[in-house]
N, C-alpha and C positions, 0 to 999 in steps of 0.2 A: 780564764785569762788573768783575772784579778789575783787568784792564788799563785799563778806563775810569776806575776810581777812582784808579789810580796816575797816569794821565795828568792827571786833574783836580788832584791834589795837586802834581804836578811843575810845572804851569803857575803855581801860586801863587808860585813863587820869583820870577817876573817882575812880580808885583803889589806895587809899593812902597806903594800905598795901604793894603794889608793891615796893615802895621806901624803906620800912623797910626790906623787903626781900633782896633787893639789897645791903643793908648795911651789910648783912651777908657775902658778898664777902670780906669785909675788916677785918674780924675777924682774920683769919689765917695770913695774911700779917702783921697785927699789932703785933701779938704774936711773929712772926718770927723776926721782927726788934727789939722787946723788948729783945728777947734772944740774938740777935747779939750785941746790945749795952751794955748789962750787962755781956756778956762773950766775951771780946775782942780777946781772943785767940782761938775762936771756929773754925777758919779756913774756914769760909763761902766763897764760890765763887758765881758768878752770878747764875749758874745753881742750886746749892744747895739752894740758896735763893728762887728761883722760885719753886723748888721741894717742899720745906716746905710751902711756902706761897700760892701757887696756886694748886698744884697737890697732896696734902696730904689729910688731913681731910676736907679741903674746897671743893675739888672736889668730894671726895668719900662719904662724909656724909652730909655736909651742903647743897650742891647743890641738891641732890635728895630730901632732906626734903623740901627745898624751892620750888622745882618744884611741889611736891605733894600738898603743902599748896596753891600754886598759882592756881593749877587746881581746888582744892576744892572751893576756893574763887570765881573763875570765874563762875563755874557751879552753885554754891549756889546763887550768886547774880542774875543770869539769872532766876533761878527757883523762887526766892522770889519776883522778880519784874515782873514775868510772861513774860519776854522776850523770854524764851525758847518756850512758846506756840505760840508767835507771829511769831517766825522764820519759823514755818511750813506753815504759810499763804503765805510766800514770793513766792515759797516754797524753803526750804533748805533741802537737803538730809541728812540722818543720817551720811553717809560717809563723806560728805563735812563738816559737823559740827565737826566731830572728827579730820579731817585733819586740819581744821582751828585752833582748840585748840592746836594741836601738833605744828603748826607753831608758835603760841604765845609762847609755852614753849621753842621752839628752839631759838627764838629771845631773850627770857629771859636768856637762857644759855649763849648766845653770850655776852649779856650785863653784865652778872655776871662775866665772865672772863675778859672782857674789864675793868670793875671796879676794879677787883683784880689786873690786870696788871698795872693799873695807880697807885694804892696804892703801889705796889711793886717797880715800876720803878721810881717814883718821888724822893725818897731819894738817888737813885743810882747816880744821877748827882753830888751829894755832897760827894760821897764816891768813890774815884778813884779805890780802890781795887775791887769794885763790878761792874765796868762798863763792859757791855757786848760787845762781838764781833758780827758782822752781822750774822754769822753762828749760834751763840747761840740764838739770837733774833728770827731767822727763825725757829729754832727748838722749841722754846717756843710757837710760833704761831701755828705750826703744832700740837703740843700736845694739845693746847687749842681747836683747831678746832676738833680734834678727840674726845676729852672729850665732847664737845658740842653735837656732833652727838650721841655718845654712851649714855650719860645721858638722852637725850631727848627720845631715844628709850626705855631706862630703865624706864622712867616715864609713858609709855603708860599704864601699869597696874594700876598706881595710877589715871590716867585720867579716865580709865574705872570704877574704884571704885567710883570716885567722881560723875560720871554720874549715876551709879547704886544706890548709897545710897542717902538717903533723908537729912541726917544731915552732915554738913561740919566738925563738931568737930570730928566725928568718922574718917573721911577721913584724917584730919590733924594728929590725933593720929597714924593712920596706917602709914602715911608718915614718921613720926619720927622713928617708929620701923623699917620701910623699909630701911631707911638710915643707922641706927645703925647696924641692922643685915646684911645688905649688906657689910659693912666694916668688920664685924666679919667673915662672911662666905668667904670673898675674900681670906683668907689665909687657909681655911679649905675645903670648898666645894663650890667654886665660881659658878659652873654651875647649882646650884639649884635656884638662884635668879638673875634676870637681873641687879639689882644694884651691886651685888657682881661681876658679870661677867663684867660689865662696869668698875668697879674699877680695876680689874686685867688686862683687855684689855687696858685700858687707860694709864697705867704706863709702858707698854711694851717699852723698849728702853730707859727709863729714868735712867740716871746714879745713882747708889747707892740705887736703889729700888729693893728689892728681895722678892718674895713671895715663901712660901714652895711649892705651887702648880704651876706647869708649865702651860702656856697658850696653849690652843688648839682651833683652829678656828671652827671646826665642832660642838663640844659640845656648844660652845658659840652661834653659829647661831641657834642651836636647842633650847637653853634656851630662847633667844630673841623671836624666832618664836612661841614657844608654849605659853609663857606668853602673848605675843602680840596678838595672835589669840584669846585666851580666853578673853582678855580684850576687844577686838573689838566686839566679839560676845555678851558679857554681856552688853556693852554700846549700841550696835545696838538694842538689844531687849528692853532695857529700854527706848530708844528714840522712838521706835515704839509704845510703850505703851502711851507715851506722845502725839504722833500724833493721 
């Protein structure tokens, strides 16, 4: 398993699209600072800056889309270069293959939030009014870690779809819809879609963020469990056909 993980991360060096996806993490921080500098009396604090820059559309919409696109690119590149067929000679189990891809998506989520944090934090040193306390920094780190886990789990259906389908463009299109509808359903019916559930769960405890629907742990776990199990079964059967 360790060798498989090493191989997965080594292959990322050839994925130039990865860096373009990471640039997506700077979109919301850039717009947040643009608003801050053009509206001097907006009353932004450090936490409100991070709430808008990291834990709003960036985490709820852009990150799920980036994870789905990355999953589609990784699977499609292996399929087109016949690496996917060569893996079964090693041999690699279907379960190990899925777990390795999930590990890559999780590391990308971490890199996404680190990149967004750097963009958010860099100007703070020149803006005394936005300098954070140690407690505020620790809270932001906790929120980012929680979002990393939740969004990776929510991306499992997209990974299963990427493995099941033969064309990456379809998977990328579904990923875009998945992120958008997840954000919409988060305030209406969040327990129907993992991306919506992750958005609602991820912002729990964030000051100033309120959703019309209250969060409940059991329906959230059921949502993740049902979608995740369906994705694993679909991906498993598709990989068995390749073998």
